[in-house]
N, C-alpha and C positions, 0 to 999 in steps of 0.2 A: 627523555626527549618528548616534547609535545608536537603533534602534527599541527598544521595551521588551523584545522577545524577545531581541535581540542583547545588550542590557544584562543581562538575566537570565543568559544563557549565559556572558558574560564576567566577571560579578561574583560569581556564586555565590548571588545572591538570586533567588528565584522571581518570576514575573510577579505573582502575588497579593501578595507581600511588597512589591514595588515600588509597586503601587497603594496599599497600605496606607501606606507611608512618604510617598507623595505627599499622601494625605489628611491625614496627621498633620503635614505640613509639615516633615518631616525631610530628605527628598531629593526636591525638586520638579523635574520635568522642565524642560529649558531651553525647550521649546516644545510646545504641545498643539494639534493640528489642530482648528480651530474647527468643522469640519464633521463629521469622524469621531470626534473626541475622542481620537485616538491620540496616545500620548506619545512624545516624542523627547528624547534626552539628548545633551548636549554631550560632546566627547571627554574633557574634564578631569573630568567627573562620574564616570568609571569608577573613578578612584582613591578618590573619596569613597564610592562604592558598595562597593568592596572593604573599605575601612576600616569602614564600617557593618556589613558582614557579620561582620567579626572582632569588633567590639565586642558585637554581639548574641550571638555564640557564647560570649563571655566573660560574658554575662548582665548587661551594663550597662543601666540604665534608659534609656528614651528621652529623658527630660529631660536626663540627662547627655550622651547621645550628641549631642543638638543642640548643646550647648556645645563638645564635642570637635570636631565638624565645623566649627563656626564658628571655633574657635581654630586648627584645622588649616589652613583656607583663608587665614587672616590671619597665619599664622606666629606665633601667640601660644603659643610653646612652653611657657612657664611654666604657663599655664592648662591646657594639655593634660596636661602631666606631673602637675600637681596633681590633676586629675580621675582620671587613670589610677591614681595612687598611692592616692587615697581609695577608689576602687572595689576595688583589690587588698586594702586593709585590711578592707573590708567582707566580701570573700570569705573572708579568713583568719579573721575573727571568726566568720563563719557556719560555717565548717568546724570551728572549735573548739567552737562551740555544738552542732553536729551530733554531734561525737565524744562530748561529755558526755551528750547524749540517748541515743545508741546504747549507751554504757556503762551507763546506767541501765536501758535496755531489756534488755540482756543479763543484768544482775543480776536483774531481775524475772523473766526467762525461766528463769534458773537456779533461782530460788526456786520457781517454779511446777513445774518438772520435779522438784525434790526433793519437793514436796508430792504430786505425782502418783505418784511412785515408791512412796509409802506405801500407796496403794490399787491399785497396778498388779497385785499378785498376785491380789486379788479380781476385778479387771477381767478379767485373763487367764483366771481360772477361769470367770467368767460367759460369756466368749466361747467358751471351749472347750466349755462345757455346751451353748451354743446351737447349736454345729456338731458336737457329738459324734456325734449321729445326723444323717445327711445330710438337708438340706432339699431336697425334691424338688417342683418345680412342674410343672404341666401347662399348657402355653401353646399357643394356636392358632398354627400355623406361619405362616399368612399375616399375622397381626397382628404377630408378632415380626419377620418380615422387613420389614414396613412401618415398624416402629419403629426397627429398625437403619438402614434407609435414610434415615430422617428425621434421625438424629443423627450418623451416621458422619463426615460432612464436617467436624464441629467438633472432632474429636479433636486434641489437641495433639501437637506433635513436638519441643518444646524439651527437650533432654536434662537441663537443670537443673531441670525440673519433671516428674519421672517420674510423679507422681500424676495428671497430666492426659493421660498417654499411652494411655488406654484409655476404654472406655465403662463408666459406672457402672450396674450392675444393682441397683436399689433395690426390694427386696421388702417390701411392707407390706400385710397382709390379702390381699384378692383382687386386688391391683393390682401390676403390675410396671412400674416407671418406668425408662426408659433416659435417661441424661444424658451429654453430652460438652461440653467447653469447652476452648479454648486461650487463654483470657483475653480475646481480642478478639471472640469469638462464643461463643454457647452454644445448644445444642439440647436439647429435652426432648420425649419421647414416652411414651405410656402404652399398655399392653396388658393385657388381662385375664389372670388367672392363677388356678389352683385347686390346692389340695393343701397349703397352708401357713396355719395359723392361730396361729402362734407369734409371737415378737417380731420386730421389724424386722431384716432381714438385708440387708447391702450388700456388694457385691464389684465391684472394678474389673477388668474383663476387658481385658487388653492388646489393642491394635489387631490384631496378627496373628491372635490367637485369635478375636477378634470376626469378622474376615473369614472365618476357617475355619468358624465357626458359621453365618455368613450363607450360605455356599455349600451348606449342608445343607438350607436352608429352601425347598425347591422344591415340596413337596407341600401338600395341604390338611388333613392330619391334625395332631393335637396332637403336640407334641414335649415332651420332658422337659428341664428346666433344673435342674441339681443343684449345690448347694454342699455340699461335704464336706471338712471341715478347711480346708486351704489351696488346695483344687482346685475348679475349676468344670468342669462337663461339660454338653454339649448332646447329648442322646440322641434321635436321629432313627430309631429302629428298628434297622436293621442297620448304621447308620453313627453314628459319634460324633466329636465334637471336644472335647478335654479338655486342661487345663493348669492351671498355678498362676495365681491372681489376684494383682494387685499389692497388696503389703502396705503400703498408704499410706492416709491419710485423704483423702477427696475433699472439696472445698469444699462448704459448706452451700448447695446450690443453691436451696433454698426461700427463702432471704433475698434472692435475686437476681431472682426472677420477679415480684415485686409492684411494678409500675411505675405511676407516675402516669398517669392517662388521657391519651391523646393524640388527635391527629386520625386517624381511621380511614378508610381508603379501600379499596374493593373493586377489585382489579386483575385484568384479563384477563392471565394469566401469559404466554401466547405473544406478545401484542402488547407487553407491558411488557418482556419479554426482548429483543425486536427493538429497542425504543427504547433500551435500555441498550447493546446491542451495536453499534448504529449511531450512537448519540448522542455528544455531546461527552464527553471524558474529561480531567480535570485531570491533566496529566502532566509538570509541571515537575520538574527534578531537585532532590532534597533530600539533603543529606548527613546521615549518622547523628547527628552532634552538633548538628543544627539542629532536632530535633523531639522532641516528647513524644507518644507514642501513647496512645490510650485503652485501658484494660484493666480486667479484673476484679481488684480488690485489696481485701483486708481486708473481705470480705463485701459488697462493693458493686461495681456496674459504673460505671466513670467514663469520661467522654469525654476526648479528647486534642486537642491542637492541632498544627498544622504550621507551622513557621517556615521561611520562605524558599522555599516552594513548595507544590505540591499533590500530591505523591506521598508516601505514608507508607511507612515500612519496618516490616514485621511479620514476626517470625521470620526476620530477616536478609535479606528480599527487598523490593523496591520494588513498589508496587501503584498502579494508577491509581484515581482517585476519580470517582464519579458524584455530582452534586449534585442533590438532589431537593427538590420543593416540592409540597405539597397545595394545589391551587388552589380557587377558590370553589365550583365544582360538585362537589367531592369527589374529583376525579381527581388522579393523581400525574403530574407532568411532570418530565422530565429537563432541568435548566437549562443554557442555553448558557453558554459561558465569558464571564465578565464580568457575567452576570445574577445579581447578588448581592442578597440580602435577608435580613432578620433571622430569618425562619422557614425559610430554606434549611437542609438537612441534607446533609452530605457523608458518603459511605460507601464503603468499599472495594468496587469494582465486582465483582471476582471473587468475593468473599465473598457479595455479594448474589445473584449468579447461582447460586452453589452452594446458597444457602438456598431460592431459588425451585425449583430441581430437587428438593431434599430435601422441599419441601412436598408434592410429589406430586399436585397438583391444577391444573386449568386456571383456577381462580379462588381467590385467596387474599386475606386481609385484611392490608394494610400499615398499621401503626400508628406514627405519627411524633409524638414529643413535642417537648421543647425540643431545640435544636441539639446539646446535650451529653448528652441522654438516649439510651439504647439504642433502636434501631429494633426493632419486633416484627413478625415475619411469622407469621401464624396461619392455620389452616385454618378454613373457614367451617362445616364440619360437626363439628369436633372441636378445641376450643380447648385441650385438654390436650396437643396436639402443636404446638410452636411453636419459632421460632428468635429469638434476640436478637443484634443486631449492634451493635458499638460505632461511634459516629459519629466523625468527625474535624472538629475546628474549623479553619476556613480562615483565621480572623482571626489576626493576630500576637499 
């Protein structure tokens, strides 16, 4: 007999997936300990589990998988072949439909680009006019340093998404907002600014230049932030950090920060950090083709799910998950493995720890909505500085 952990290791299905398939009646353990509830699997069930893993990777619905497993065990090869062939036809038809939709989307995009090209000269002229004379801001150095510290952790590193490889400096009126996102998390901070009363100006400062600017912010005096043509400069008196900003459009972050109200909990950051660092972590192996991660796409933040385990891959690396729940008295608890519930929310533990550090306070507000909605980490004294983290759905 194999324990559920051994079955997970040998079959490629995670522990949580095996529990789900048990509840769904797809792969039921040969024996369940009546006292502990622990699941045990017969040796012959290993082949079924491996078959199940392959079928799920191929995207076969559970209803068909049940029939395939039944036919497999009873050697009904005609049934199995028929189901496999029918699913393959569905995949081929789906791919054909997807190709048509993408062809239409490309044609639509080409049309939009052609239409935009008509006004590109006017747009370029307006942009050049806006930056023909340098935009110079006066920003308190401590405020700018705190804002950079609050967002730097969320800068993206994906070479295919260069527009996320820096911090957005968004100047509007007397406010300077700093924003960073890597699709799986986003951080926003605000600082006061003076010296600009013109149109809104945005510049994506690449991460290395951002770090060079942060190194100059050691004093209490105001510093100058300058946008001049394609260059940005931080002027800290006798020292400067300057370079070209990234010539890309940053996602419209304002569409992403209006979240449905969730359960808010005031957390003691040092105690909560200890609970996360010493508490249970979902750490079953997940292969890249068995998961869909949540991310920011198309102007919205979307949750993701994990198939076959509780580690998600983000930016090519695996990360452990902490499962959280807001209990009746308004406090947040880190759930034990197997402590499942409809209101539990799983989140990348390393990302959550980074967000707590970036919050820069001993007390923060943790806002948890639906299991698929982003988690918000806010300051108690300044809700204009906050982080959003994408959750991970643990159900199959």
